[in-house]
N, C-alpha and C positions, 0 to 999 in steps of 0.2 A: 504494500500500500504506500502511495506517495506521501500522504499525511494521515496520521491517526486523528480520529475525531474524539473530542472530549465533551463533557457536560457543560453546565452553565451555573448560574448562581441565582439566589433569591433577590428580587428587586430589579433595578435597572430599567432601561427603556430602549425601544427601537427608534433610532433617530433617522431622519432622511439622509441619504448618502451624500448627495450634492457634490460628487467628485468628477462628474462627467467632463468638466472643462479642462482638467489636468491629468486624469487618471492614465490616459494612454499617450501622453506627451513625453518624449524622451528628455533626459536631463540635458540642458544646454548651458553654456557659459553666459553670465549676465553681461550686458554691454559695459564697457569700461566706465567706472564711476569717475567723477571729477576729482574726488578726494576720498581718503579713508581716514577714519578716526579710530585708531587701534587702542583699545582699553589697556591700561597698565595694570589692571587688577581684574583679570578675567574670572578669578575664583572668589572675588570679594577680599576683604581684609586690606592690609597695607599695600599701597601701590609699589610696583617694582622700581628698582634703581635705573634711571634712564641712562643708556650708554651712547646715545647719539645726540647731535646738536643741530640747531636750526640751520638750514641751507645744505646739509650733508646729503649726498646721494647714497641710497641704500639699495641693495639687491633683494629680490624675493627670497625669503628664508633667513635673512640676516637678523641677528639678535638685536632687538631694540631696547630691551630692559631685562634686568636680572631680578628674579623673585626675591622679595624682601623677607620671606619666611619659608620654612620647610613645607608648609601647606600650600604655597603658591606655585606658579609656573613661570618660566621665562617667557618673554613676549617676542615674537618674530614678525618681520615685515611680510604681510600677505602678498604684496606686489612690489616690483621695483618702482622707485620714485624718489622724491625729494622730501626731506623733513621740513615741514613748514613751521610748526609751533606745537606747544602743549596746550590742550584745551580740556574742557569738561564735557563728558557725555553721560548717557544713561544706558545701563544694560539691565536685563531682567534677572533678578535674584528671587527665587521662591515666588511669592504672590505679589511682588511689587518691583518697581524699577528703582535703582540706586544710582546716584551720581558718582562717577569715578573719573580720575584724570586719564587722559589719552594723548597719544602722539598723533598729530595730523600729518598725513602724507599727501602730496599733490604731484602733478606731472607724472602720472602713473603709466605703467605698461598695461597691455591687454591682459585680462584675467585668463588663466588656463581653464581647461575643462577637466572633469574627473575621468581618468583613464583606467582601463582594466590593466591590472598588473600582469606582466608576462610571467610565464612559469619560471619558478626559481630553481637554480641548480641545487641549492641547499634545502634544508628542511628545518623549520623551527623546532620540530620534535627532537632534533639533535641537541638542543639547548636544554639545560636544567631549568627548573622553575625559578631558581634564584637568578640565573643568567637572563631569563626572560624579563623578570621584574626589573633588573638593572637596565636592560635595553629599553623597556617602556618608560622608566624614569628619565632616561636621557632624552626621550622625545618630548617631554613637557606637554603631554596630551591632556585635554579637558573633556570631561563627560558631556555628551550632547543633549543634556536635559536640565530642567530647572530643579533645584538651584545648581548652577554649574560648580563643579569641584574638580580637583586634580585627579586624573585617572589613577596615578600611582598611589595617591593617598587613599582612594577608594579601595584599591586592591589590598592595601595593608589592613584596612578596616575589615574587609571581607575575610581575610586570613585570620584575624583575631577572633572573628565569630565562627570560625570553622565552617565556611560556606560550603555546603554540600551540593547545592543545585545552582547552576548559573543559567539564566533564561535570557535569550535575546527577544525582546518584546517588539514585534513588528505588527501588532494588532491595528494600530492607527485607525481606531473606530470613531474618531470625531469627524463630522462633516468637513468636506472641502480639502482636507490635508492629505497629500499623496506622496510626499518626499521619500519617506521610508519605503513605501511600496515600489517606487521607481528604483531606489537603491537595490532592492532585492531582485527586481526584474533584470536590471542591467549589470549589477555588480554582486549578484548573489553569492557566487563562489568566494569572492573576497570577504563578504560579510561572514560567511560560515567559517572561513579560515581565521578571521579576526576573533570570532567567538571561541574557537578552539585555542587560539593564543591566550586569550584572557582566562579561559578555563584552566589552562596549564599554569598560568602565572598565579591564579588564585588557589590552585590545587583542588578544584572542584571535582566531584566524582560523577556528576551527571550534567550534561549539556542539553539544553532544550531550545528549539527555535519555534516560537509561537506566532502564528499568522492567522489572518482572517480566512475562514473557510470558503468565502466567496471568491478568493483570488488564487486558490491552489493550482488551477490549471496553468497559471502564468509562471509558476515556480518550479517547473519540471526539471530545469537545468540544475537545480540544487541537489538532486538525488545522489549523484556520484560523490560530490564534495561532502555532503552530510554523512554518508556511509563511511567515507574515508576517515573522517574525524570523529565518528561515533556520536553524532548529534541527533537527538530525537526530534522528529518533525511533528508538531501538533497543530491541528486546525481547530479553531474555536469559533463559536457563534459570534456574530457581529454585534450582539446586544451590548449597548453602552452601560457602564464603563468597564468592559472586560479588560481593557488595556491598563487600568489603574494597577499599580504595582501590587498592593495588598490583595486586590481581588484576583489578579492573575495568579499569584502565588497560592492563594487558597484553592483555586480551581485545579491547579496542576499538582499541588503537593498535599492538599488537605490541611495545611498548617495555617493557623490563625495568627496574623501579625498583631502583637500587643499594641493597644492604643497609643498613638503618639510616637511609635518607634519605627525604625526602618525594617524592611523585610529581612535584613541580615540577622535580626534578632531570632528568626526562625531558620537560620542557616540557608537562606535562599537569596541570591543576588539577581538583580534585574538590570540589564543594559539595553541600549538602543542600537539600531542598525548603523547610525552615523559613528558611534563610538567603536563598534566592531570594525568598520571600514577603516577608520583612522588608525587603529592598532595594527591592522594588517598592512596598510600602506607604509607605516613607519618601520615595523619589524622586518618585513620582507622586501621593502623597496626603498627604505631610507627617506621617505617623503614626509615632510612636516605637515602638521595640521594647520593649514593657512586659511581655510574657508570651509563652508559646508553647503550641502544641497538643501534648499528650502522651497516651499510652495508659495508662489505668488498667485493669489486668486481673489475672487469677489467681483461685484459689479463695477467697482472703481478701477480695476486693472484692465488696461487695453489689450495686453498680451499675456494672459495667464499662462502659467507653466511651472515646471520644476527646474530651478536654476542653481548652478554652482555659483555661490556668492562669496567673495573674500570677506574675512572678518573686518569690521570697522566701517562697512558701507552704511551710510545713513539710511534709515528705514523709509523715511518719507520720500527720499529721492528714488528709491526703488519703486515706490507706489506712483511715480510719475505725476507728482503734483496733486495727488488726492488730498483734500483738506477736511474730509469728514472722518468717520470712525475708521481707524486702522488698528486691527487686532493683532497682537503679537502672540502667535500660537494658535491653537484650535479655538473654534467659536464657543465651546463649553467651558474651557479652563483658561483661555487666553487673557492677556492684559491689554488695557487701552494704552496705545503707544504714544509716548510724549514726543514732541518735536525733536528733542536731543537724542533720541534712541538710535543705537547702531546695532548692526548684526553681530551676534556673539555665538559661541558654540551651542547655546541653548535655543537659538532661533530656528524652529522647525517650519514656521509658516508666517506669512504676513497677509492678512485678509482685509481688503478694502471694502467695507460694508456700508451700505446706505441704510443705516438703522433708523427707525422712527424714534421720535422723542418718547421716552418712557412715560407711562401713565403714573399718576400719583398712587403710591401703594395704599391699599385699603385694609381695614382690619381683617385678621384671619377669620375665615368662615368655618373652620374645623372640618374641612372636607376629607382630610387624611391622605390626600394624594402624595404629599411630600414623604410621609412615613411609608406608604405602600411601595413607593419606587426607590427608597433609599437602599443602596447596596450594602451599607454598613448596619442596616436594621435599627437605625436611631429613630427616636420620637422627635422629629424635627419641629413639630408644632410646640412641643414642650420646651425645646431649646430656644425657640424664638421668644417664648414667654420669658424665659430666664435671661435672655439678652435684654429685653425691654425693661425688666425689673432689676438688671445688674446683679443677678444671682450667679456669680461666676463659679463658686464652689458647688452649687447645685448642678450647674451644667457639667462640671467635671465629673460629678458622681453619676450623671446620666449618660456618660460615655462620649462626650463631645470630641475628645481627642481621637476617637476611632474614625471620625469623618475623613473620607478620601478626597474631599473638595472637588467632586465631579461636576457640580453645578446643576444636577437634576432637579433638586428641590426648587430652585429659583425658576427653572424652565417650566415646571408643571404647575406652579402656584397660580391659581385663578385670581388671587388678590393682588398679584404683582409685587409681592414682598421680596426684598433682596435677601433671601434666606441664606444663600451660600456665603455672601460677604459677612453676614451677621455671625454665622458659625465660625468663619475664619477669624473674626475679631475676638470671639471668645477664646479660641485656641491661642491666638497671639497673647492675650492677657494672661492666660495660664502659664505660657512659657516665660513671659516677662516676670511674673511673680517667682517662678522657680529659679530664674537666673539671678535676679536682683535681691531677693529676700530669702537667702538660704535658711535662715533660722525659722522662717514661716513656711518653708517649702512643704512641710508635712501637711499643711492645710489643703494643698492642691496636688499632692502626690498620689 
């Protein structure tokens, strides 16, 4: 069998696909941007030490800044160009954008495309796990998901948790987003090899490739590579949010992620296709992670498609002058994009949407739809009451930290209540209390 079929989960919702505009469009290089604003803090934290100066010519792949801490990564020039100045940009961290310093490059060369790696004479399986980890650390790779973090640092955390199962999540079951699907269609063998590289580095005992069961006919070329690297191929229902980490791990392993914790707590790691591809290209081809494939779509995009975009490209310039709503990420979990935002490793999509002005929220009518569809099985109406009454500890006891922030409750609410943002605020408040008031942490632990 090409892909095994698995079950589903309680709750969730069937969303309209709305991928027709880009689903079958091959990956193409973006037109040369006028400038790049390359973040000096791609993983958050302290900005790196700048190694170049204004007016200096740099080559693609040249080091622009050195990481200021072990948890950071060095920064490299995505394209050849000239250093113009140091500016401030915004990149997506978690559920918000943060302002960070950046190096601006102008007079740029044309961006490259994503190429399939030629067959290698050597084999990464000749390297020990330690040698692979050292090689990956030399690449200064960043995970291709929010919040962005150093791949090397994530691998060390996975090893500390004795990660048993490593899952490549290519479900991509939010509407309009097709970047990972195109990576698997066009570069699937490299994605599988990258998953195997990461699995060997983590010392995982089981490798899984999880895909949407509606797309399996387009992934037949993966059969040989997945067998060669002992990767299980699993096809899952497109019901949203199957692709949420905690939900995916529960379906595949039957392990329940503790509220507020990573799936690593149950010895399961989840990576995306872009991270697997970056690992493969670096270990087997010596190619640095200088950009990523993202989906440009929506009514405001004149030429929708899947594009390879260098890091630091201004988001609104990619949207070709669109001045209305620009969503960073998928429509269910994405963020409203500020004018200063630039493409980062976590930018999977930019959606130019002509959204209507939201109606004024009305009081909850106790219909129960939010609770019926919640994949975490939370009483969302109760959590909304606790938000309005500022009962943070009661919300904690009700399990608010188990929320996967999928956005379904807001999507189905007939009263137009911003339920997801309210639950996120409760979670932020609990984390803030835990971090800033350790003596009182027991109250919300």
